[in-house]
mmCIF file of the C-alpha atoms, coordinates in Angstrom:
data_MODEL
# 
_entry.id   MODEL 
# 
loop_
_atom_site.group_PDB 
_atom_site.id 
_atom_site.type_symbol 
_atom_site.label_atom_id 
_atom_site.label_alt_id 
_atom_site.label_comp_id 
_atom_site.label_asym_id 
_atom_site.label_entity_id 
_atom_site.label_seq_id 
_atom_site.pdbx_PDB_ins_code 
_atom_site.Cartn_x 
_atom_site.Cartn_y 
_atom_site.Cartn_z 
_atom_site.occupancy 
_atom_site.B_iso_or_equiv 
_atom_site.pdbx_formal_charge 
_atom_site.auth_seq_id 
_atom_site.auth_comp_id 
_atom_site.auth_asym_id 
_atom_site.auth_atom_id 
_atom_site.pdbx_PDB_model_num 
ATOM 1  C CA . MET A 1 1  ? 17.138  -28.876 -1.868  1.00 0.00 ? 1  MET A CA 1 
ATOM 2  C CA . ASN A 1 2  ? 17.133  -26.550 -4.861  1.00 0.00 ? 2  ASN A CA 1 
ATOM 3  C CA . ARG A 1 3  ? 15.133  -27.698 -7.839  1.00 0.00 ? 3  ARG A CA 1 
ATOM 4  C CA . PRO A 1 4  ? 16.042  -26.465 -11.309 1.00 0.00 ? 4  PRO A CA 1 
ATOM 5  C CA . THR A 1 5  ? 13.497  -24.171 -12.937 1.00 0.00 ? 5  THR A CA 1 
ATOM 6  C CA . PRO A 1 6  ? 11.699  -26.016 -15.742 1.00 0.00 ? 6  PRO A CA 1 
ATOM 7  C CA . LYS A 1 7  ? 12.539  -24.801 -19.239 1.00 0.00 ? 7  LYS A CA 1 
ATOM 8  C CA . LYS A 1 8  ? 9.760   -23.040 -21.102 1.00 0.00 ? 8  LYS A CA 1 
ATOM 9  C CA . THR A 1 9  ? 8.031   -25.101 -23.741 1.00 0.00 ? 9  THR A CA 1 
ATOM 10 C CA . LEU A 1 10 ? 6.108   -23.816 -26.762 1.00 0.00 ? 10 LEU A CA 1 
ATOM 11 C CA . GLN A 1 11 ? 2.857   -24.720 -25.010 1.00 0.00 ? 11 GLN A CA 1 
ATOM 12 C CA . ASN A 1 12 ? 3.420   -22.377 -22.054 1.00 0.00 ? 12 ASN A CA 1 
ATOM 13 C CA . GLN A 1 13 ? 4.876   -19.394 -23.898 1.00 0.00 ? 13 GLN A CA 1 
ATOM 14 C CA . PRO A 1 14 ? 2.503   -16.472 -24.487 1.00 0.00 ? 14 PRO A CA 1 
ATOM 15 C CA . CYS A 1 15 ? 1.444   -15.248 -27.933 1.00 0.00 ? 15 CYS A CA 1 
ATOM 16 C CA . LEU A 1 16 ? 1.702   -18.420 -29.968 1.00 0.00 ? 16 LEU A CA 1 
ATOM 17 C CA . VAL A 1 17 ? 0.740   -17.875 -33.621 1.00 0.00 ? 17 VAL A CA 1 
ATOM 18 C CA . GLN A 1 18 ? 0.141   -19.878 -36.796 1.00 0.00 ? 18 GLN A CA 1 
ATOM 19 C CA . CYS A 1 19 ? 1.702   -19.034 -40.170 1.00 0.00 ? 19 CYS A CA 1 
ATOM 20 C CA . VAL A 1 20 ? -1.611  -19.615 -41.944 1.00 0.00 ? 20 VAL A CA 1 
ATOM 21 C CA . ASN A 1 21 ? -2.887  -16.402 -40.280 1.00 0.00 ? 21 ASN A CA 1 
ATOM 22 C CA . CYS A 1 22 ? 0.190   -14.309 -41.140 1.00 0.00 ? 22 CYS A CA 1 
ATOM 23 C CA . ASN A 1 23 ? 0.655   -11.837 -44.013 1.00 0.00 ? 23 ASN A CA 1 
ATOM 24 C CA . SER A 1 24 ? 4.257   -13.013 -44.444 1.00 0.00 ? 24 SER A CA 1 
ATOM 25 C CA . PHE A 1 25 ? 3.279   -16.631 -45.215 1.00 0.00 ? 25 PHE A CA 1 
ATOM 26 C CA . SER A 1 26 ? 2.547   -18.026 -48.665 1.00 0.00 ? 26 SER A CA 1 
ATOM 27 C CA . PHE A 1 27 ? 2.013   -21.576 -49.851 1.00 0.00 ? 27 PHE A CA 1 
ATOM 28 C CA . PHE A 1 28 ? 4.556   -23.049 -52.250 1.00 0.00 ? 28 PHE A CA 1 
ATOM 29 C CA . GLU A 1 29 ? 3.300   -23.108 -55.835 1.00 0.00 ? 29 GLU A CA 1 
ATOM 30 C CA . ASN A 1 30 ? 2.362   -26.474 -57.325 1.00 0.00 ? 30 ASN A CA 1 
ATOM 31 C CA . GLU A 1 31 ? 1.284   -27.663 -60.759 1.00 0.00 ? 31 GLU A CA 1 
ATOM 32 C CA . LYS A 1 32 ? -2.304  -28.333 -59.648 1.00 0.00 ? 32 LYS A CA 1 
ATOM 33 C CA . GLY A 1 33 ? -2.825  -24.725 -58.573 1.00 0.00 ? 33 GLY A CA 1 
ATOM 34 C CA . HIS A 1 34 ? -4.070  -25.483 -55.072 1.00 0.00 ? 34 HIS A CA 1 
ATOM 35 C CA . ASN A 1 35 ? -2.745  -26.393 -51.642 1.00 0.00 ? 35 ASN A CA 1 
ATOM 36 C CA . SER A 1 36 ? -4.108  -28.154 -48.620 1.00 0.00 ? 36 SER A CA 1 
ATOM 37 C CA . PRO A 1 37 ? -4.282  -26.031 -45.437 1.00 0.00 ? 37 PRO A CA 1 
ATOM 38 C CA . GLN A 1 38 ? -1.756  -28.528 -44.044 1.00 0.00 ? 38 GLN A CA 1 
ATOM 39 C CA . ALA A 1 39 ? 0.740   -28.079 -46.928 1.00 0.00 ? 39 ALA A CA 1 
ATOM 40 C CA . ILE A 1 40 ? 4.156   -26.569 -46.296 1.00 0.00 ? 40 ILE A CA 1 
ATOM 41 C CA . GLY A 1 41 ? 4.651   -22.950 -47.302 1.00 0.00 ? 41 GLY A CA 1 
ATOM 42 C CA . GLU A 1 42 ? 7.222   -20.195 -47.129 1.00 0.00 ? 42 GLU A CA 1 
ATOM 43 C CA . CYS A 1 43 ? 7.956   -17.439 -44.609 1.00 0.00 ? 43 CYS A CA 1 
ATOM 44 C CA . GLN A 1 44 ? 8.829   -14.117 -46.275 1.00 0.00 ? 44 GLN A CA 1 
ATOM 45 C CA . GLN A 1 45 ? 10.345  -12.734 -43.045 1.00 0.00 ? 45 GLN A CA 1 
ATOM 46 C CA . ILE A 1 46 ? 12.962  -14.140 -40.683 1.00 0.00 ? 46 ILE A CA 1 
ATOM 47 C CA . SER A 1 47 ? 11.269  -17.327 -39.517 1.00 0.00 ? 47 SER A CA 1 
ATOM 48 C CA . TRP A 1 48 ? 10.990  -18.236 -35.846 1.00 0.00 ? 48 TRP A CA 1 
ATOM 49 C CA . ASN A 1 49 ? 13.133  -21.376 -36.230 1.00 0.00 ? 49 ASN A CA 1 
ATOM 50 C CA . GLY A 1 50 ? 15.461  -20.281 -39.041 1.00 0.00 ? 50 GLY A CA 1 
ATOM 51 C CA . ASN A 1 51 ? 13.819  -22.447 -41.705 1.00 0.00 ? 51 ASN A CA 1 
ATOM 52 C CA . ARG A 1 52 ? 12.267  -20.730 -44.741 1.00 0.00 ? 52 ARG A CA 1 
ATOM 53 C CA . GLY A 1 53 ? 9.780   -23.602 -45.227 1.00 0.00 ? 53 GLY A CA 1 
ATOM 54 C CA . GLN A 1 54 ? 7.025   -23.622 -42.587 1.00 0.00 ? 54 GLN A CA 1 
ATOM 55 C CA . TRP A 1 55 ? 4.002   -25.734 -41.683 1.00 0.00 ? 55 TRP A CA 1 
ATOM 56 C CA . PRO A 1 56 ? 1.026   -23.322 -41.607 1.00 0.00 ? 56 PRO A CA 1 
ATOM 57 C CA . MET A 1 57 ? -0.905  -24.839 -38.695 1.00 0.00 ? 57 MET A CA 1 
ATOM 58 C CA . THR A 1 58 ? 1.973   -25.277 -36.208 1.00 0.00 ? 58 THR A CA 1 
ATOM 59 C CA . HIS A 1 59 ? 1.663   -23.038 -33.113 1.00 0.00 ? 59 HIS A CA 1 
ATOM 60 C CA . HIS A 1 60 ? 4.892   -21.167 -32.361 1.00 0.00 ? 60 HIS A CA 1 
ATOM 61 C CA . PRO A 1 61 ? 6.245   -17.836 -31.072 1.00 0.00 ? 61 PRO A CA 1 
ATOM 62 C CA . CYS A 1 62 ? 7.184   -15.304 -33.772 1.00 0.00 ? 62 CYS A CA 1 
ATOM 63 C CA . LYS A 1 63 ? 8.260   -11.670 -33.441 1.00 0.00 ? 63 LYS A CA 1 
ATOM 64 C CA . TYR A 1 64 ? 7.581   -10.938 -37.132 1.00 0.00 ? 64 TYR A CA 1 
ATOM 65 C CA . TYR A 1 65 ? 3.964   -12.169 -37.147 1.00 0.00 ? 65 TYR A CA 1 
ATOM 66 C CA . LYS A 1 66 ? 1.517   -9.833  -38.884 1.00 0.00 ? 66 LYS A CA 1 
ATOM 67 C CA . LYS A 1 67 ? -2.101  -10.967 -38.763 1.00 0.00 ? 67 LYS A CA 1 
ATOM 68 C CA . VAL A 1 68 ? -3.857  -11.225 -42.099 1.00 0.00 ? 68 VAL A CA 1 
ATOM 69 C CA . ASN A 1 69 ? -6.491  -8.509  -42.465 1.00 0.00 ? 69 ASN A CA 1 
ATOM 70 C CA . VAL A 1 70 ? -9.675  -10.156 -43.770 1.00 0.00 ? 70 VAL A CA 1 
ATOM 71 C CA . MET A 1 71 ? -10.638 -6.927  -45.537 1.00 0.00 ? 71 MET A CA 1 
ATOM 72 C CA . ASP A 1 72 ? -7.465  -7.181  -47.690 1.00 0.00 ? 72 ASP A CA 1 
ATOM 73 C CA . SER A 1 73 ? -8.247  -10.687 -48.988 1.00 0.00 ? 73 SER A CA 1 
# 
């Protein structure tokens, strides 16, 4: 009996990243001048799921990811 191959899930794909660590991510501006690390932000590249707004802590695959260089901040 042939079993279907299980579909890949985000958890078993290699190279999962988080927007919060990417140079192309920025938090949306707000009137209080600060954002929680969990607040939604914006992807300046072509986002992995097609949505401009992104949650910074979500793990996902992304071919445009560029790690933030700590020396630049």
